[in-house]
N, C-alpha and C positions, 0 to 999 in steps of 0.2 A: 782680567787680568790685563796688567797695562802692559804697553810696547817694553819698557824696561822690563817688565819680568821675563819677557818672552827670550831678550837679548842674553838673559843670565840662564837659560833653559839648557837642559841634556844637549840638545843638537848644538847650539853654540859653544856650550863648554867643551865639545868632544873636539869641535874644528880649532878652537883655541889651541888645548892641550895637543894636538896633532902638530899643529906648527903653523895656524893659520890656512885658509884658503890658497894662498899662494904655495904651498908647500904640496899640494895635492896634485899629480899627474893624472891619476883616472881612481873613482872610487864604485864598487859593485857591493853585492851582499848575496849571503849564501840564507841557509834555512836558518842560522843562528849569529852569524858573523859576519859584520862591516870590513870589507877588504880595499885596505887602502893601497896606492901606489906611490909613493912619495918623492920628493926630490932630494929630499936630504933627511933619512931617517934619525939622524942625529939632534933635531929639533924638536923631537917628539919629547912632552912631559908625562911619562908614564905614571909618575907617582900622583898626579894630578887627575889623570885620566881613571885611575883606578878608584878614585875617591867618588867619580862621578854615578848618581842613581842610576841605574838601569844597566851599567857596565859591568859584566860580571868577570871580565878579565883581558888580557893583553896576549896578543902573541907575535913577537916580533919575528921578520923572517929576513932573509938575506935577499940583497938587490934591492934594497929600499922600499921592501914591503912590510906592511902592518895589519893586523887581524884585530879588530876591536869585537869581543863576545858580548851580545847583547841580548842572546836568547830570541824566545818566540815573536816579541815585540821587534826585531831587527826591519822588517819592511815598513814597519810605520816609522822608526828612527831614520831609515832610511829617506824615505821621503820627506821627512821633517828638514833634514839636513839640508837635503835639494834645493828645499824651496826658502831656505835661509839665503838674505839679501847679500849677504857677503860672497855667497857660494854664487849665484846668480851673475856677479862682477867676475869672479875669479875663471868664470868658461871662456872669456874674452881672450883672443889668442894674443900673447906676450912675446917678444924676442928673447932668448934664454941668454942666461948672461953666462961670463963666464966660471963663476962659480958653479952652476946648473950642469954645465958642459963637463968640468970636471968631476961633480958627484956623478955623473952618467959613464964616465970613463972608470971611476973605483967600481961602479956596480957592474961592467963588464969585468974588471979583472977579475971579480969573485967566480966567474965563469963558471968551476966546476959545482958547486954548491947552489948558486944560481939556476943552473941549469936541471939540477934535480928538482929544484922547487918547481920551474915552471912545467917538467914533467907530471908532477903529481896534481900542479892544480888543472893541469889540462886533463887529466884522469876524473879530478874533483869536478869542474865545471862541465865536463861531459855526462854526468850521471845525478849531479846533484840538483838540477833543476826538474828531472823527472822521480825524485824519489816520492813525491807526494802523489803521484799515480800508483807508483811500486806499491805505496802502503795502502791507499785505497782498494787496489787488487787484493793485494793480502789479506785485509779486512772480511772482503767479499769471500774468498775462498775458504776464510776460519769462521765464519757461518753458515757455509755450504757445509764444511767438516762438522760444525755442531747438529745439523740436520742429518748429516749421513749417520752421524755417531747414536743418534736417537731414532734411526730406520724411517725418517721420515720420505726420504727419497735417496736410491743409491746412485750418488753422483758417479761411482766408474763404470755404471752398466752401460752396453753401446745401444741399449734402446731406449734412453731417455725420451721422453716427451718433448715437444719442441718449445714447451715453457721454461724447461729445466736447460734446454740446449742453448737456448737464449740468455740464459744466467750464466752459462758458460763463458758465452762471448762477451759478456760483461767484464770479466777480468782477464780472459784470455788474449782480448786485444791489446793489452799492453806490453805481455810478453810476445806476443807476434809481431806488433810493430816497432818492437823494441830499437832494432838496429836503425829507422828511420829517426827517432828520438836520438839515439844517441849521435847521428851522423849529425842530426841538425846543431845539437849542441856544439860538439866538437868543431863543427865550422865556423860557428859564430866565436868560440873561444879562440881560433885560429885566425879570426881576422878573414873569413872566407865568406862569401853570400851563403847564408845557411840552406836557401832553399836550393842551390846548386849541390853541395853536399847530399841532401836528403834527394834529391831526384837521382843522383846517380846510383845511390843505395836502394832506390825503390825500382829501379830498372832490374835489380836481380829478385823482386818480389812480385814481379807483375804475373797476370794470367798467362801470359805469352811467355815468358821466361819459364815458368812453371812447366808450360805443355813441352817444351824441349826435353824433360825425360819421358814421353810418350812414345814407345819404338814402333805402336802402330799407325802414328801419324808421321813420323819420322823415322824411315828405315835405317837411317844412318845411326840412329843412335842407338847404343849399346847398354843393357843395365844387368848387374849383377846383384844376387841377392847371398847375403850372409845370414845364412839360418842360426847361427850361433849367438848372433849379436840383434839378431832381427832388423837388419838393417839393409836397405838398398841403395847402390851405387850406379849413377849413369854417366855416360858419357857420350858428348854429343857431336858432331863435325859442324863447325862453324867456320865461315872463311876459309875452309880444308884442312882447318886447324882443329884437335881434340879439346873438346873445353870439358873439363868435370862439373857436373853439375849437383848441386847443393840445396839443401833446404837452409836459405838464410836467415829463415824467423827465428827470433830472439837470440840472435850472435851480437855479441859486443865485440870480439878482436876484430872482425872484419872491418866495421865501420870506423872503428880507430884508425888501424892501419890506412885505411882508404884517405881518411880525412888528412891525416899526416903529410901524405904524398900529394893530394890535390892542393893543399896550401902551397906549396912550392911551385905547381903548374900554375895554379891562379895567379900568384904574383907575378910570375914570368910572363904571363900573357899580359897582364895589366902593363908591364915595361913595354911589351912590343907595339900595343894597340894605342893610340892618341884615347883620350879621355871620352871625345864624343863618338866613339866607335865602341868602348868597352862595354856599354849595357847590353850591345847584341853578341860582340864575337868572342866575350872573355867566357861568358856562359857555355855560349855554343862549341868553340874549342876544347872546353874543360871537359865538357860532357861527353864528346867524340874523343876523346884520349884518356879520360879515366873510367868510364863505362866499360869499355874493353879491356882495360889493364887490371879492373877490379873483378871482371866476370873469368878470365882465362887465369889469373895470377895471384892477386890478392885474396880473392874469394877463398878459394879452395886451401889456399896457404894457410888463411886466417882459421878454415874449420878444421884444418889438420893441426894445427896447435893447439887450438881449444880441445878439440878431441885427447889429443895426446896430454896436455897438462892434467883434464879431469878425469883421463883412465889413468893415471900415474897417483894422482892424490886418492883416487876411490881404492886403486890396489893397496897404497899403504894406509889406508884409515880401515881396509875390509882385513889386514896382517896386525895393524898396530894401532887399534881406535885409540888406546889410551893417550897416545901421542896428539892427537888433535885434541882429545877432550880434555887435556893439560895445558897445551901448548898455545892454543888458541884463546883461551880466556885470560890467561897470565900475559901473554904479549900486548893485549888489545889496549888493556891501560895508557900504553907507550907509543902505542901507534898513532890513538885516535887524535891525542893534541897535537903529533906532527903531521896528520892529515894523511899518513901513511897506511892509513886503512882501504882506501879505496881499492888496490889491486886485489885485495880480499873480497871486496863487493863485488868486483867484476868475475872472479872466480866463481862466486855463488851463482851467479846468474848462467857461466858456461857449466857448472853441474847441472845445472836445471836441466839446460838446454840437452846436452850430449850424453847425460845418463839417466834424465827424468827426475832426478831426485837431488839435495845438496846434503851434505855432511857437517858442512863447518858451520852454519847458523845455530844447529844447537849448542855445540860448546858456546859458542859466541854468546849466548845467553845466559851462560854462567858468568860471563862479565858483566852487561848490563844490568843483571838484578843484583850482582855483589855493588855495583855503582848505585842501584836505587837503596839496596840497604844499607848503605854506609849514608846516604842522603837522610834515610829514615831516621839511623841514628840521630844523627846531627838535629832531626826534626825535634825528636822527643828530648834532648838536652836542652835545646834552645825554648822548649816551653817550661821546663823544668826551671831553667835558669831565667826566665823571662825577658829572653832576648828577642825584641820585637822584631828587627831587622833581619835577624838571620831565621827566627821563623817563618816570615815570609817568603824571603830567599828559599828557603829548603822545601816549605809546602808547594810552592809553584815547581822547582826543580823534579820535587817525587812526583806530581801529577803529571807533569811531561811525560818522565820516565815511565810511569806504570802505566799510563793511557795511550801514550803515543812512541814508547821503544826511544826516545830522544836522549841521549846521556850528555848533550853537552851544557845545558843548564846545571846539571848535578856537578860535571869535571871542572866548569870555567866559574862556576859562580860560588863552589864550595870546595872541593877536592885540592884543587891545586895551590889553595889559599893556606891550608893548613896540611903541615907535613906528616902528622899523626895518621890522617888518613888512608892515605896511598898503602902503608903496611899492612895495615888492618883488613882493608879493602881485598888487596892481593890474596890473602889468608882465604877469605868469602871466595874469589875466583879461583883458587887452587882446591878448594874443599868441593864445591859444584861441579866443576871439570872432574874430578875424581870420581864422583858417583854417576856423571854421565857415561865417563869410561869403564869404570868395572862394571857397570851394568848393562854395556854393550852398545853405547852410542845412540845417537838420535837423528833421524832424519827428516826431511822436508821436501814436500814438490813444489813447491813456491817460495819467492822470496820475499821473506816477512820481516817486519820489524818485531823485535823481541820486547813485546808488551804483554799486560794481561789477557789482550783482547784477542792477541794472535798463538795463546798456549794450544789450541787446538788445530792449529796447523801441524803440529810436530808429533812425530812418531816414534815409540809409542810415547802416549800422552802421559804416562803416569810416570814413566822415567823420565821425562823432560820435566815435569810439574815438579818430583822430588829434588832433582838435579840444581832446578832455579831458586827451589824455597830454600835449601841448604844454602847456596850461595849468599840469597838477600838476608836471611836470619843470622848466619853467622858474622857477615858484614856488619849489620846492625848491633848485635849484641856486643861486638868488640868494641865499637865507638860508643856505645852507652854505657860500657863497663870502665873503659880506659878514658872517655872523654877525646874529644878531637882536637880540643886545644892542650898546648902543654901548661905545666902549672905555672910556669912564667906568663906563658898569655892568658891565662885563667886569671891571674892575679891581675894583671893590667886591664883587661876587660871589666874586672870588677870595678876596679877605681874610675877607669871611665864612667862605667853606669854610674856610681856615686856621683861623680862631676855633671853627669847630664842630666840627672834629679836635680842638683842643686841649680843648675842651667833651666830646667823647663818653663820659667815663664819667658825667659830670652828666646829660647825655641819657638815658643807659642808664637810671640811677638813677631819674629821672622818670617813665621808661615803665613801670618794674614798678611803682614805689608810689602812681603815680595821684595822686600829691599834690606835683608841681614838687619833689621832694627832690634838695638841692644835695650832690654828691658831688665831692671835689676832683680835678682833673685831674693825669692823668700827664705830667710835663714833664721834662726833663733841667735837672740842675742849674744849667746855665750859664744857663738860660733862666728859670728861676724865681726865681735869687737875685741880688743884686746883691752884688759886692764878694767876700770871703772868706767863706767857709762851712763848718760843722764837714762832716766828710766822712759820708758814708753809713756808718752801722754795721751791718756783717754779721753779726755775731754780737754780744750782749748782749742786755741788755733797755732799753727805753725805757719811760719813766711819759708816762701822761697824766692830764693833773688836771681836776677839776671846774670848768666853763666857770662856774656859778653856784651860789650857795649854797641847799640844800633838802634834800629827803628821797630817798634813792635808792630804785629799786624794780628789780626785775629787768627785763632787757628783753622777755622775755615776758610781760611784766603790763603793758606798755604800750598804749594803746588803739589803736595802728595795727597792724594785722595784717602788714603786709608787713614793720616794725621788727620786729614779734615773732617772725617767721618767719626773723630773722636773712639774709633774702637781701641786705640791705645791711651785711652785715658785724656780728661781735660787738661788744657794748657795755653799754650802761646807761641807765637812764631817771633824770631828778630833776625831784621836784614843786618847783620853785624858791618861794623867800622873797623874792626883791626881782627886780629885771628889769633888773641889772647883768650884763652877759654879757662875759665875758674870755676870752682866748684861751688854750688848753689845753696847747698845745705852742709851742715856737719854731720857725717856720717861715714858709712863704711862704702869703698867702692866694689860692689856686687859685681858687676861683669862688664869686660871691656873688649870690643872688638878687636880682632885682628888688625884690621883697618885702620883703627883709631878714631873713626868717626863718630862713634858713638860711646857713650857712658851709663851704665846703670848703677844709681846711689842709693843706698837705703839708709835713710835720715836717722838720729839716735831717736827722732820721736815716732818711728813707724813708716814714715810718708818714704814710697817709692818713687824716685823721680829717673827721668831720663834725658837725659840730653842728647841730640842727634845733630852733628855740624853738618848742613849741606842735604839737597834731596839727592838721592843715587849715590852720593860719596861713596859708597861699599867699591863702586867699579873701580876706583883710583888705585885701591889696593894697598891702601897706606902711603901713596906719593903725596907731599905736601903735608903729611900727619906727621907732628912730632909730639909724639906722647909722654908725657912728666909724671904718670903713675903707672902702678901696678894693681891687679885684681888682689882684694883683701887689705889693701892700704888704708888706713885712717885719714880724711880730710877734714879740714875745717872749711867753713864758708870762706870763698876767697881765694883759696889754693889753686895754684894753677894745675889744671888737667893736662893742657895741650898746648902748643902753638901751632896754628895751622895760616897755611900758605893761602889765602883768600884769593890771590891771583892768579896761582896756578890752579884753584878750582873753576874760576871762571872759564879760563884758557881751555880746560877740558872740556867745557861745554855745561856744565851744571851749575845749580843754584846753590848760592852760600847761604840760605835762609837754614838760621837755627832753630830747631824745635825743642821746646820744654814740655815735657808733660807728667804728669803726676799718674803711674802707670795703675796704682792700687786706688783710682777715685771711687770705685762703684762702693769701697770700703769706708769713705768720708761721707761726714754729714753735707758737706760742701767744699765746692774747689771752685775761687772767684779770681778771675785773671785782670791784671792791672787796666786802667784807662790810659796811661801815659801814652803817648807818640812815641817818645825817644826814653831811653835809658842807658845807664851807664852800668858797669860790670859791678856788682854788688848792690844794685838797687834792688828793692822789692818791686817781683812781678805777678805772684801768685799767693794767694792768702787759702791755707789749708784748715778749714774746723771738722775736728775729728767727731 
């Protein structure tokens, strides 16, 4: 692949559509999305973004934030974008212009909405990086549950062997040290040294801190047991002040609250100390200020809030489980696209920590499987209607969903693009939720992505299995029965398919050359001409004339390696002396590139001729090309096809070499190029024997 091809690759096209590297203030990525912070979101070409292969969807946000959904390959795409030469140049510090300063002011003026976006981004970026290990831990629990179901080992027993205790440690590590992970990610999001945030949270999980709950060692420590709840609370005396001691393993509220306050303290300290002293004294004072505040105030408050919220929701679920079973799967399809589902994810973790189980994930499974069912319906229809691209997209999205529990590829790649899908998917969500609710609800003791692999984590398994199966198949059958396209969209797509079939040779040429090369389309004479035409010559010689005046060069000496290799047929190159491009044969215009740089002509004698003006001139996007014909027009040899500004091509840094090839060379007896060194427009340059 040439350098030119790489310039036109998906990463570069994304940067171009986003408004150039100069428009990017920052770029990060999550599990499925590129996250841009732009200088001016008004420069984004959304329509062009959505056409780029690999882009599943785009999500504009307030404050000049923009998300590009790319699915599971986002990390590779992110790396490729960062490695672009144009991006490397943009990393250089530049002076802000007046326009940029005004744009920032406009962003601040959007205060309230931007603040909400920032809050949910903080939640998202605090949890998102650890979703992988949470999924890994949930799968370990799933396999352990399978072994428990088959009575291989009792994972609830207190007298398990050391081997199975070690297996417990493999998944329990994630939930035990969850506060440290959240503190690290949250600190990083708020631009605080993440290790400072981790150290502060870690102080409350050390053996020394835990030992404060031992009244035998510390006589001033007082502990009380709650037999009804099966819990124990202790109060120690530290610095002469009573400190409530809590178990902070698995907590999420505490590190989130701590990091928010730490960011204020940390930035204040950086203003106090000169830069050469910040490395030592900013972490030092951050720790001696925030560790006591967290231990005495934030920690107990966060645990109390988490316990209260979890207990309240548990009470509601216990008295009216149908509410959760229906509301959760129905609202989730609207929360996920907006990123508003993160608080619910936090609540799931809090429930597991405070109650020992969670009741939100079960109903949520109805949403996920309804989502995957809708995708399965699209896959069935795409196979039935021979929709190659949609078949590939839906298959990949379905695999990511059923095996990984990831809904974004389905959501952004398919569902949000076709308005008929959501209503039918919601019916599946409702049906699955009703089944789970009416049968008594579903719980789980682990944070689990709702996929096929994690079904054993939910209890009772039969109830959950029936609920998600109903959600899946209801959505799937509704899509299959009623289609995911409207009748108008289906008719338009069918027309596009027919046109694509007619342009198949052109598409093949483009894929081979990497330069949007146009090749004539194979059509019947009845389709391609109007009125009486000359019959196809079975035997004899056909002459192809020069489309432009200039100096002749052999095809293997042209600057395009694909043309030079003969992949697109035998032919010749011409270095033009003027910009008047004419038809080389009598026939019909079978194809024209939108940029006007290439023409495919099918002659009346069945010879398919490609006229390609310049090398890589597709990148000029039509600038300097004045096209005089349309696809389907009938032309005679010598009729003007286009007027080209050769000077503009040269100024843009491209070669003006015009290439003429016979693209169906293999079906001809021979194709011979002229030996002349210079030609005028209309002079014979290629002799074709059929």
